[in-house]
Residue, then its C-alpha position, 0 to 999 in steps of 0.5 A: x446553527x448560525x445564519x448570517x443575513x446580509x442587507x444590501x442597500x445603495x449607500x450614501x456619502x457620510x460627509x461633504x468630502x465623500x460626495x465626489x468619491x461616492x459618485x465616482x463609485x456609482x458611475x464606474x459600476x458596469x451595471x450603470x455605465x456599460x462600456x469597457x473599464x478604462x473608458x468607464x473610469x474616465x466617464x465616471x471621474x468626469x461625471x463625479x467632478x461635474x455633479x459633485x457641487x450639485x449633489x453637495x447642495x442637495x445633501x446640505x439640505x438634509x444635514x450634509x450627509x445621507x441618512x441611509x446608513x443609520x436608517x439601514x442600521x435601524x432596519x437591521x436591528x429591528x430584523x435581528x430582534x424579529x429573528x431571535x429565538x428562531x430554532x430553524x435559523x439558529x443564531x442569526x446575525x444581520x449585517x449591512x453591505x452598501x454598494x457605493x460607500x461604507x460599509x462596502x461589500x468587502x468590509x461586510x464579507x470580513x464581518x460575516x467570515x468572522x461570524x462563521x455562519x453555517x448559512x448565508x441569506x442575501x436580502x437586498x432592500x430593493x423590493x423590485x429587482x433591477x440589474x442596476x441595483x440588486x443585480x449589481x449588489x449580488x454580483x459584487x457580493x459573490x466576487x468578494x465572498x468567493x475570495x474570502x472563502x464564504x461564497x456559495x461554494x463554501x457556505x450554503x447561500x440563498x439570494x432573495x432577488x425580489x419581493x414586489x408583492x410581499x404581504x408585509x410590504x404591501x400591508x405597510x404601504x397600504x396603511x401609510x397611504x390610507x392615512x395620507x389619502x384621508x388627509x388629502x381628501x380634506x382639501x379636495x379630490x385626491x389622486x395617488x401617485x406611486x413614484x419610483x426611481x426611474x431608469x433609462x429606457x434602454x435598460x428596460x428594453x434589455x429585459x430588466x424586470x424593474x418597471x414590470x415589478x413596480x407596476x405589480x407592486x402598485x396594483x397590489x397596494x391598490x387592491x389592499x387599499x379597497x377604495x373603489x374608484x381610487x384615482x392612481x398612477x405610477x410615475x418615475x423620478x430622478x431622471x439625469x443625463x441625455x438618455x430617454x428614461x421610462x415614464x411618465x415623469x413624476x414632475x409631469x404628473x404633479x403638474x397634471x394634477x394641478x391642471x386637474x385641480x386634484x389633491x395629491x398623495x405621493x408614495x415612494x413605492x421603490x424606497x424602503x428608507x428615507x434618503x435624498x430622493x425622498x427628503x429633498x426631491x419629493x419633499x422640497x423640489x416636487x412640493x415646490x412644483x406642486x405649489x406652482x401648479x396649483x395642486x390642492x394638497x401635497x401629502x408625501x407618504x413616508x417610506x416603510x422604514x422599521x414599520x412592524x409589518x414590513x420588518x415582519x415580512x422581511x423576517x418571513x423571507x429569511x425564514x422561508x429561504x434561509x432555514x436549516x435544510x433549505x436549498x440555496x441559489x437565487x430565489x424570488x421572495x414570493x414563493x421561490x418561483x420566478x414571478x416575472x414574465x418570460x420577456x423579462x430576460x434579465x429576471x434574476x431567476x433566469x440570470x442567477x440560476 
């Protein structure tokens, strides 16, 4: 018995020269810009050309490249060790597939085919499902795997679509946040901001469950913290372009905390590894906003990374959905049943089933 586990993530440029093609790959994805292919290619090329200088400056602040691949490799290595000796999975191999930069899905498909698995488990490193992230990654895998004869038609495949209230994720986040709250409390009354990457409002209005799942995740963490009267809010960062985005905006909430004379704890709830949105946007840009707004303290919670509780939670997902004799297809990471309300029509359990 051999089980291939594929971890999906966004990817990021590995050099200044890679920034523009990375952006082009991002914006030509129909899940990001939903127009016909020829027009989408033109729009993607224009956006990449215009945004590349700004993006290079961002990456220059963290060494000129994205840290997401080495961090994802560390998570893959930690998960591989956690799965060693599982008789139900047999020999487990953990692979990485990035959506917009190397290793691309097509590269990973070749590695998985060479591994010759009896079973494949697809595990996105996005706890909350969106058709723009998990949905896009899984669709890309399905197309490439089918061509290489390792698709679900050839090898039993389980696709874990989401795990917003996974015990290991919630426990890891709660422990990290608790330490940050204690630190902030030495400077003043703390307020906890759960900051997630934003999305255009029109995507949520189409039935995307991302915002609902972010809110469920935040509520589960707050419950785990067991701090009566905790002041907490959910907000959204990384807005770009002219479209209306979901809110409230993280920057606006930081400014409000300054007006309310609060100490701030900022937790990147939708990110499980560090990258430009945490290391630059949260650590540098928003810290400057907090200083200007008079926030009493600004404490940023680290992403779970290779935290033992988080990795153990991922291993539990693999065992639950990837063992010998387990059914394939799309699966919610919680109990295999749909967790989203019915008005979230883009829930993967409905779209992918």
